[in-house]
C-alpha positions, 0 to 999 in steps of 0.5 A: 549169659553175662559174667557176674561181678561182686561190686563193693560200693565205697562210702564217702570215707572210702570204706566198702559198704559191706563193712559199714557197722563193723569195727576193724582191728585198729579201731578195737585196738584204739578202744582198748588203749582208751580203756587202759588210759582211763583205768590208769587215769582213775588209779592216778586220781585214787592214788592222789587222794590217798597221798593227800589223806596220808599227808594230812595224817602225817603218814607215809602213803607207801604204808597204805595198801590199795586193794582193788575190789573187782566185784562184778567186773571182768577179768580183763579189767583186773588185768588193766589195773595190774598193768597200771601198777595195782598188786592187791585185788579183793573179791566178794564171792568165792564162786565169782573168783573161780570164774576169773582166776584161770585167765589171771593165773600169770599175774603176780598179785595178792588175792583177797577175799573181802566178802562174807565167807560161808563155812561150806566154801572155806576149803575152796577159799583157802585154795584160791586166796592168799588172804581171807579178810572177813573171818567173824566167828570161832566156828568159821576160823576153825573151819578155815584152819582145818581147810588150810591144814588139809590144803597145805598137806596136799600141797606138800605132796604135790610139790614134794616138799617136807611136811615141816615146810608145809607146817610153816605156811600160814594163811593170812586172815583178818577179823571182820568186826560189825560196825554197821548195827544193821542185823543183816550185816556180818561181822563179830560184835564188840563183846565177842571180839576178844574171845575170837582174837584169843581163839584165833591167835592159838590156831596154827595155820592162821596168821591173824594180822588185823581187823576189818570193818564196813561202816554204814553208808553215809553220803557225807564221809565225815559221818563215818569217821566215828565208826573208823575211829572205833575200830582203831580203838578196839584194835588198841584195846586188844593190843593192851591185852595181847601185845603191842605187836599184834593186829597191825593191819586196819582194813577200812575205807572204800571209794567214797570214804577212804580218806577219812579212814586213812586219817583214822589209821587205815593201813589197807583201803578197799577201792572198787568204784573209784577204780573200776567204775560203776558195777554192772547190774546182774 
């Protein structure tokens, strides 16, 4: 009986036939490097747009916080942007962030909840986010306050710190104002806004820092300028009532319209597609 040999036929490039169609380690590394370069290039482009808009408005670019909104994008893309220099990230859903956070626990980033918060998820949100940017009712604010109190008490026990120290920890929150008249949109109405702000300023565990708004989508970004201006004017009127130092943050503007938002006073912009690319369909 003759001896059997395993024969590898070589391709013209010298690659064994049995490996054709596979991607080797070096190719994978090159692909990852290309993705990171693409991510870095997108970030550079966004920052250039931000800087030009700030310059037109006579403002400093460093006074505007860029929040990368990672809805439907995997944790690896968040890490790429972090390595490129982004330090603030926003998620729309509590449950989606739960699926990502374990693999990103080593990042020294600030995590924002920018989507609508259901009251029954308040306790989970308080434990996972540094900021909740979408409070839109007194009932929700009080629910978040209770969750923050409970979480801080548990944290004091876990870390063996004093109750007094736990009392001093406050959760940053923003009020979401309804800029889009569509009934399905979340956000507090103009008429109810002063009462909500007054109530939230009395809550001990919440640090109310400003207003957030999402205008209706318009292909021409100039057509949303009145909505951004309206949010700024609302904030200014609240300052007349509650003090010039309150509500320093205006979170408004997304990928296609954040330049206009900056020109109208945005201090935080929430950018998804321009940084991460198109969202994957689910």
